[in-house]
C-alpha positions in Angstrom: 102.4 86.5 88.5 103.5 83.4 86.6 105.3 83.6 83.2 104.2 80.1 82.6 100.9 80.2 80.1 99.4 76.9 79.1 97.2 77.9 76.1 94.6 75.3 75.1 95.3 72.5 72.7 93.7 74.2 69.7 95.9 77.0 70.1 98.9 75.1 70.5 98.2 73.3 67.4 98.0 76.7 65.6 101.2 77.9 66.7 102.9 74.7 66.0 101.6 74.6 62.4 102.7 78.0 61.8 106.4 77.6 63.5 106.7 74.2 61.6 106.1 76.1 58.1 109.0 78.5 59.2 107.2 81.2 60.7 107.4 83.0 64.1 104.0 83.1 65.8 102.7 84.0 69.3 99.7 84.5 71.1 99.3 88.3 72.0 97.2 90.9 73.5 94.5 90.2 76.0 94.6 86.5 76.3 98.3 87.1 77.5 97.0 89.9 79.8 94.6 87.7 81.3 96.4 84.5 81.6 99.2 86.4 83.6 96.4 87.9 85.8 95.4 84.3 86.7 92.1 84.8 84.5 90.9 82.4 81.6 91.0 84.3 78.7 87.6 84.6 76.5 89.5 84.6 73.2 93.0 83.2 72.2 94.4 85.7 69.4 97.7 85.0 67.7 100.2 87.0 65.8 102.5 85.7 63.2 105.0 86.7 60.5 103.1 84.8 58.0 101.1 86.7 55.3 97.5 86.0 55.3 97.8 83.8 52.3 100.6 81.8 53.9 98.7 81.5 57.0 95.6 79.8 55.1 98.1 77.5 53.3 99.4 76.1 57.0 95.9 74.8 57.7 94.6 72.8 54.8 92.8 70.6 56.7 90.7 73.2 58.9 88.0 75.8 58.2 89.6 79.1 57.4 87.5 82.2 57.4 89.0 85.2 55.7 87.9 87.8 58.6 90.0 90.7 57.3 92.6 89.7 54.8 93.6 93.4 53.8 94.5 94.0 57.4 96.2 90.6 57.9 93.4 88.6 59.9 92.2 85.4 59.2 90.1 83.0 61.6 91.2 79.3 61.8 88.8 77.0 63.5 90.5 73.9 65.1 88.4 71.6 67.4 85.5 73.9 67.0 87.5 76.8 68.6 87.8 79.9 66.3 91.4 81.1 66.6 92.1 84.7 65.0 95.5 85.0 63.4 96.8 88.3 62.3 100.1 89.0 60.5 102.6 91.2 62.1 101.9 94.7 60.8 102.4 98.5 60.9 99.4 100.8 60.8 99.0 103.7 58.6 97.5 107.1 59.3 93.9 107.0 61.0 92.0 109.5 59.2 88.8 108.8 61.1 90.4 108.5 64.6 89.0 104.9 64.4 90.5 102.6 62.0 94.0 102.8 59.9 93.6 103.7 56.5 96.2 101.2 55.3 98.6 98.6 56.9 101.9 97.4 56.0 102.9 93.9 56.8 106.2 93.5 58.7 108.4 90.7 59.7 109.4 92.1 63.2 107.1 91.4 66.1 108.3 94.4 68.0 106.5 96.5 65.2 103.3 94.8 65.7 103.3 95.4 69.5 104.3 98.8 69.2 101.0 99.7 67.4 98.9 98.3 70.3 96.8 100.4 72.6 98.0 99.8 76.3 101.3 98.1 77.6 99.3 95.6 79.5 97.9 94.5 76.0 101.1 94.7 74.1 102.7 91.5 75.3 103.3 88.3 73.1 104.0 84.9 74.4 105.2 81.4 73.2 105.4 78.2 75.4 108.9 77.7 74.3 110.1 81.3 73.8 108.6 82.9 76.6 107.2 86.3 77.4 107.9 89.1 74.6 107.5 92.3 76.6 108.8 95.5 74.8 106.9 97.9 76.6 107.1 96.9 80.5 103.7 95.5 80.4 104.3 92.8 82.9 105.6 95.6 85.3 102.4 97.5 84.8 100.3 94.7 85.4 102.2 94.3 88.7 101.7 97.7 89.4 98.1 97.8 88.4 98.6 100.4 85.9 96.9 101.4 82.5 99.5 103.1 80.3 99.4 103.8 76.6 102.1 102.2 74.4 104.5 105.1 73.3 103.0 108.6 73.1 99.4 108.7 74.6 98.3 111.7 72.5 99.4 109.6 69.3 97.6 106.5 70.5 94.3 108.2 71.2 94.7 110.5 68.0 94.7 107.0 66.1 91.6 105.6 67.7 89.4 107.7 70.0 87.8 104.7 71.5 90.9 104.2 73.3 90.0 106.8 75.6 86.9 105.0 76.7 88.9 101.6 76.6 91.4 103.0 79.0 88.9 103.9 81.4 87.1 100.6 80.7 90.1 98.5 81.5 90.9 100.9 84.8 87.5 100.1 86.1 87.2 96.2 85.3 90.6 95.6 86.4 90.3 98.0 89.1 93.5 99.7 88.1 94.9 103.1 87.9 95.8 105.1 84.8 99.1 106.5 84.4 99.4 110.1 84.6 100.5 110.9 81.3 97.7 108.6 80.0 95.1 110.5 82.1 96.1 113.9 80.9 96.0 112.7 77.5 92.5 111.5 78.1 91.2 114.7 79.5 93.1 116.7 76.8 91.5 114.5 73.8 88.1 113.7 75.1 86.4 115.5 72.1 87.7 112.8 69.9 84.8 110.5 71.2 82.4 112.6 69.0 83.9 110.7 66.0 83.1 107.6 67.4 79.9 105.5 66.9 77.4 105.6 69.7 77.2 102.0 69.6 80.8 101.5 70.4 80.4 103.9 73.0 77.7 102.2 74.7 79.3 99.0 74.7 82.7 100.3 76.3 80.2 102.2 79.1 78.3 99.1 79.6 81.5 97.4 80.6 83.1 100.4 82.6 79.9 101.0 84.6 80.1 97.4 85.9 83.6 97.5 86.8 85.1 97.3 90.5 86.6 100.6 89.9 83.7 102.2 88.3 83.1 105.0 91.0 86.7 105.9 91.2 87.3 106.1 87.3 84.1 108.1 86.9 85.1 110.5 89.6 88.4 111.3 88.0 87.1 111.4 84.7 83.9 112.9 84.8 84.6 115.3 82.1 84.9 112.5 79.8 81.5 110.9 80.7 79.8 114.6 80.2 81.6 114.4 76.9 79.2 111.5 75.9 76.4 111.9 78.3 76.3 115.9 78.5 72.9 115.5 80.4 74.5 114.3 83.4 76.8 117.3 84.1 74.6 119.2 86.2 74.9 116.7 88.7 78.5 117.4 89.5 79.2 119.2 92.5 75.3 120.0 92.9 75.0 120.5 96.8 71.7 119.0 97.9 71.4 120.9 101.0 69.1 118.3 102.4 69.8 116.4 106.1 69.1 113.1 104.2 72.3 113.7 102.2 75.8 113.9 102.8 77.1 114.2 99.3 76.5 116.5 96.1 74.1 114.7 93.4 76.9 113.4 91.4 79.0 111.9 94.2 75.9 110.2 95.7 75.0 109.0 92.2 78.6 107.3 91.8 78.3 105.7 95.5 74.8 104.6 94.9 76.4 102.9 91.3 79.0 101.2 93.3 76.7 99.8 95.9 74.3 98.2 93.5 75.1 94.4 91.9 77.5 94.9 88.7 74.7 94.3 86.1 74.2 96.7 83.2 70.8 97.4 83.9 71.1 98.1 87.5 74.3 100.4 87.0 72.6 102.4 84.4 69.4 103.1 86.5 71.9 104.0 89.4 73.5 106.4 87.2 70.3 108.0 85.9 68.1 107.8 88.7 68.6 111.3 89.9 69.7 113.0 86.9 66.4 115.4 87.5 67.3 116.6 90.7 69.5 119.7 89.6 66.3 120.7 87.4 63.6 120.2 90.1 65.5 122.0 93.2 63.8 124.0 95.7 64.7 125.2 99.0 63.0 126.3 102.3 63.6 126.7 106.2 63.8 122.9 106.1 66.5 122.6 103.3 66.4 121.4 99.8 63.8 119.6 98.1 63.5 117.7 94.7 59.8 117.4 94.3 58.8 115.5 91.1 62.7 114.7 90.3 61.8 111.1 89.4 59.6 112.1 86.5 62.2 114.5 85.1 65.0 111.9 85.9 63.1 109.5 83.6 62.9 112.1 80.9 66.6 112.7 80.9 67.3 109.1 81.0 65.4 108.3 78.2 67.2 111.1 76.1 70.5 110.0 77.5 70.0 106.2 76.8 68.4 106.6 73.1 71.4 108.8 72.3 73.5 105.3 72.8 70.9 103.1 71.0 70.6 100.5 73.6 68.5 97.4 73.3 64.7 98.1 73.8 64.7 95.8 76.8 67.2 97.4 78.6 65.9 100.8 77.9 62.3 100.1 79.4 63.7 98.3 82.2 66.1 101.1 83.0 63.3 103.6 82.5 60.8 101.9 84.9 63.6 101.6 87.5 64.5 105.3 87.3 60.9 106.4 87.3 60.0 104.2 90.5 63.0 104.5 92.3 61.5 106.7 95.2 58.6 104.1 95.6 57.6 104.3 99.1 57.8 100.8 100.8 55.8 100.0 103.9 57.4 96.8 105.2 54.6 94.5 104.4 54.2 91.3 102.3 51.0 92.6 101.2 52.7 95.7 99.3 55.3 93.7 98.2 52.9 91.4 96.3 51.2 94.2 94.8 54.8 95.5 93.6 55.4 92.0 92.1 52.1 92.0 90.5 52.4 95.6 89.1 56.0 95.2 87.7 56.8 91.5 87.6 59.2 89.4 89.7 62.6 90.5 88.4 61.7 94.3 88.2 60.5 94.1 91.8 63.6 92.8 93.1 65.5 95.3 90.8 63.8 97.8 92.3 64.6 96.8 95.9 68.2 96.5 94.9 68.0 100.1 93.7 66.4 101.4 96.8 69.0 99.7 98.8 71.8 101.4 96.9 70.2 104.8 96.8 70.2 104.8 101.0 73.2 103.5 101.2 74.6 106.7 99.4 72.6 108.8 101.7 73.6 110.7 104.9 75.6 108.4 107.5 73.3 109.3 110.4 70.4 107.3 108.7 72.4 104.9 106.6 72.6 101.7 108.9 69.0 101.8 109.7 67.9 102.3 106.3 70.1 99.5 104.8 68.6 97.2 107.5 65.2 98.0 106.2 66.1 97.5 102.6 67.7 94.2 103.5 64.6 93.1 105.5 62.4 94.1 102.4 64.9 92.1 100.1 64.7 89.2 102.3 61.1 89.3 102.8 60.8 89.1 98.6 63.3 86.3 98.5 61.0 84.3 100.9 57.9 84.8 98.7 59.8 83.8 95.8 61.2 80.8 97.5 57.7 79.8 98.6 56.3 80.3 95.2 53.6 82.7 96.6 51.1 83.6 94.0 51.9 87.1 93.0 50.9 87.1 89.1 48.3 86.0 87.0 50.4 83.4 85.6 50.9 81.9 88.8 47.1 81.4 89.5 45.8 77.8 89.5 43.4 78.5 86.7 43.9 80.0 83.1 41.8 81.5 80.9 40.7 78.4 79.1 39.5 77.2 82.5 37.4 80.3 82.8 35.8 79.7 79.3 35.0 76.1 80.2 33.3 77.3 83.3 31.2 79.8 81.6 32.8 82.9 81.8 32.3 85.0 78.5 35.3 85.2 75.9 36.9 88.5 75.5 37.5 91.4 78.2 35.7 89.4 80.9 38.4 86.8 81.1 41.2 88.9 82.0 38.8 91.1 84.4 38.1 87.7 86.2 41.7 86.6 86.3 42.6 90.0 88.0 39.8 89.7 90.3 40.9 86.1 91.5 44.5 87.5 91.7 43.3 90.1 94.0 41.5 87.7 96.3 44.5 85.4 96.4 47.0 88.1 97.2 44.6 89.7 99.8 44.5 86.4 101.4 40.7 86.2 100.9 40.9 82.9 98.5 43.2 79.9 98.4 45.2 79.6 95.1 43.6 76.3 94.2 41.8 75.2 91.0 38.4 74.2 92.8 38.6 77.6 95.0 39.2 79.8 92.1 36.4 78.1 89.8 33.8 78.5 92.4 34.8 82.1 93.3 34.7 82.8 89.3 31.4 81.3 89.1 30.1 83.4 92.1 31.5 86.4 90.6 29.6 85.7 87.2 26.1 85.3 89.4 
C-alpha cells in the first residue's frame, strides 16, 4: 500500500481552486480507499471547509450543480468530469434511520470524518498534505477489516442501510468484519425494515457478486433472512440424499460462489433450490424433492418482486430457476433445441447454472459432473463460434422472402419459418436461401 495518490487533473484543479481561495480541501472516502488498494476510483469526491455558496464562488467559469445545498454538497464539472464537493459537516439526529434530520457545517475535517460509516471510508488525502487518517483506516485496509467509525450501534442506528453496506464491502473487497461491528449487525438487523427495498436490492446485487459472498452470507444468514424471509427454511435443511454432501443453504451458497459474478446468475443460484424444504419426501433411497423447481420459481418470484428489480432481470432469473434441473443428454441436437427455445444468452446461462449446481453437490460425483458440464459449455461455445443456425433470426430467409415466394400472410409465415428451422437444426436442410425457399414452396404444395 502506498501513500502517494495521484488524482486526475480536474480533481487537482478543484483542490487548487479551493486552497487558493483560503479553504482547506481534500479528496475523501471511497476514492481514497480504492486508490490505496491500487484500484482506479469510479468517483472522486472532495470535502472542504468552504461553505456551499463559497464553493460555488470558487468556480465562476465552470458549470456548478446545486446537488444538495442544504447538506453542503455541490457538483462542479471540470473538463467534463463531475466532482462532488461537500462542506465539512456534523450530522444531526437520524429519525428515519436513513438520513440526518439536519446538518451543521464545521471547520474541522476531523468532525466530518467522524460521521462516516467505516474506517476504510473515513480517510482524506491532499497531494501536498498527505493522508489524514483519524480512525486507523489504513491499518484496517492492510488487515482486510471492515470496522465502523466509533460506536457500531450508533452508526447503524443512524443509517440502517450501513448494515448491508458493511456486508457488501466485506464481500466485494473479500474483507472480514470486525467482531464488534459484526455483533452490532446481528443485533440491529431489524433496522433494515425501515430501508427502501430499492436500496436493499442495490446493495444485495453488489454483495452477491463479491468474492466473499459465500463467507459473508454464511456468517450473516440471519440478516439475509431479515430482508428475504422466504430463504430461511433452507438453513440447516438436511437433504438426506446421496447426491448431496451439504444442507440446502450451504449447497446454495457454494453454487453461488461457483457461478460467474453476474447479478442474474448469482440471483438464480441463490434462489434455485428455495423450494426444496417445501417438497421434501423420503423413502428407502433417501430424500427427494419432486417438483421443487416449480415451487422454487414461485418463491423466487415472491422474493424478487418484493425487492422491485427490473423486469428483464426478474424474467431471466425466474426462467433459470424454473429450468435449472433441465436434463441434458450431451448432444448438439439437444443444445440447438435449448437455444431455439430459450435464446443464446439464456442457454449459456442455464449451462453455467447447471455447472455451479453440480459443483456444489456430492464430492464422489463432482469431478465427473463438472467435466460433463464443461463439455456441454464447450460444445455450445463451438456452435456459437461456427455461427450455427439455431434460431429463426439466423435463417437465410425472412418473412418478406416467404411472402414473395407465395406463402400466405399471417400465421402461416411464422409456422413456415419454424418448419424450416426444424429442418435446418435437424440437419435435413442446408441454411441457404435457395434451399429454404425451395423447401417452403414444397411445404405449401
